[in-house]
C-alpha positions as CSV (number, residue, x, y, z in Angstrom):
1,X,19.8,10.6,20.8
2,X,17.4,7.8,21.7
3,X,14.9,10.3,23.2
4,X,14.9,12.2,19.9
5,X,14.1,9.1,18.0
6,X,11.2,8.2,20.3
7,X,9.6,11.7,19.9
8,X,9.7,11.6,16.2
9,X,6.7,10.2,14.4
10,X,6.8,8.5,11.1
11,X,6.2,10.7,8.1
12,X,3.2,8.8,6.9
13,X,1.5,8.4,10.3
14,X,-0.9,11.3,9.8
15,X,-1.9,10.0,6.4
16,X,-2.4,6.5,7.7
17,X,-4.5,7.8,10.6
18,X,-6.6,9.9,8.3
19,X,-7.2,6.9,6.0
20,X,-8.2,4.8,9.0
21,X,-10.8,7.4,10.1
22,X,-12.5,7.5,6.7
23,X,-16.0,6.3,6.6
24,X,-16.6,2.8,5.5
25,X,-18.5,3.8,2.4
26,X,-15.8,6.0,1.1
27,X,-13.1,3.3,1.7
28,X,-15.2,0.8,-0.2
29,X,-15.5,3.2,-3.2
30,X,-11.8,4.1,-3.1
31,X,-10.8,0.4,-2.9
32,X,-12.9,-0.4,-6.0
33,X,-11.6,2.6,-7.9
34,X,-8.0,1.7,-7.2
35,X,-8.7,-1.8,-8.3
36,X,-10.3,-0.5,-11.6
37,X,-7.2,1.7,-12.0
38,X,-4.9,-1.4,-11.6
39,X,-7.1,-3.3,-14.1
40,X,-6.9,-0.4,-16.6
41,X,-3.1,-0.3,-16.3
42,X,-2.9,-4.1,-16.7
43,X,-5.0,-3.8,-19.8
44,X,-2.9,-1.0,-21.3
45,X,0.3,-2.9,-20.4
46,X,-0.7,-6.3,-21.7
47,X,-3.1,-5.3,-24.5
48,X,-5.4,-8.0,-23.3
49,X,-9.0,-7.0,-22.6
50,X,-9.9,-9.5,-19.8
51,X,-7.0,-8.3,-17.5
52,X,-9.3,-5.4,-16.6
53,X,-11.4,-7.8,-14.6
54,X,-8.3,-8.8,-12.5
55,X,-8.1,-5.3,-11.2
56,X,-11.9,-5.1,-10.6
57,X,-11.7,-8.3,-8.6
58,X,-8.7,-7.0,-6.6
59,X,-10.7,-3.8,-5.8
60,X,-13.8,-5.8,-4.7
61,X,-11.6,-8.1,-2.6
62,X,-10.0,-5.0,-0.9
63,X,-13.5,-3.5,-0.3
64,X,-14.6,-6.7,1.4
65,X,-11.5,-6.8,3.5
66,X,-12.1,-3.2,4.6
67,X,-15.6,-4.2,5.7
68,X,-14.3,-7.2,7.6
69,X,-11.6,-5.2,9.3
70,X,-14.1,-2.5,10.3
71,X,-16.3,-5.3,11.7
72,X,-13.5,-6.7,13.8
73,X,-12.5,-3.3,15.1
74,X,-16.1,-2.5,16.2
75,X,-16.5,-5.9,17.7
76,X,-13.4,-5.6,19.8
77,X,-14.4,-2.2,21.0
78,X,-17.8,-3.6,21.9
79,X,-16.2,-6.4,23.9
80,X,-14.0,-4.0,25.7
81,X,-17.0,-1.8,26.6
82,X,-19.0,-4.8,27.7
83,X,-16.2,-6.0,29.9
84,X,-15.7,-2.5,31.5
85,X,-19.4,-2.2,32.1
86,X,-19.6,-5.7,33.8
87,X,-16.6,-4.8,36.0
88,X,-18.2,-1.5,36.9
89,X,-21.6,-3.1,37.7
90,X,-20.2,-6.1,39.6
91,X,-20.1,-4.4,43.1
92,X,-23.8,-3.5,42.7
93,X,-24.8,-7.1,42.1
94,X,-22.5,-8.5,44.9
95,X,-24.4,-6.7,47.7
96,X,-26.1,-9.1,50.1
97,X,-27.9,-6.6,52.2
98,X,-31.0,-6.3,50.0
99,X,-31.4,-10.1,49.5
100,X,-34.7,-11.4,50.7
101,X,-36.1,-14.9,50.8
102,X,-38.9,-15.0,48.3
103,X,-39.5,-18.7,48.7
104,X,-42.1,-18.9,51.5
105,X,-44.8,-16.4,52.4
106,X,-45.0,-15.5,56.0
107,X,-48.1,-13.5,57.0
């Protein structure tokens, strides 16, 4: 029974993974459009004109948050790659056989 539960993936996992792989530009546009939709619904619900701006600000904030999350994701991948590269190159820099004394000239 436990093995079956471990093999099952959540229903929405493919949707979440697909949304995660969207390009940054598309996610910004989608966030702003959803915010405008929220603002439009608030305006229709409350019959107050300025509530549309609440949704617009929510959409813009979500777009900024998407950019920030993408930046953090890329930065963490960069740090991982840099660490892997430095670990891979470390044996090459630790070799003492090619070291020469360049301090004094001997002719």
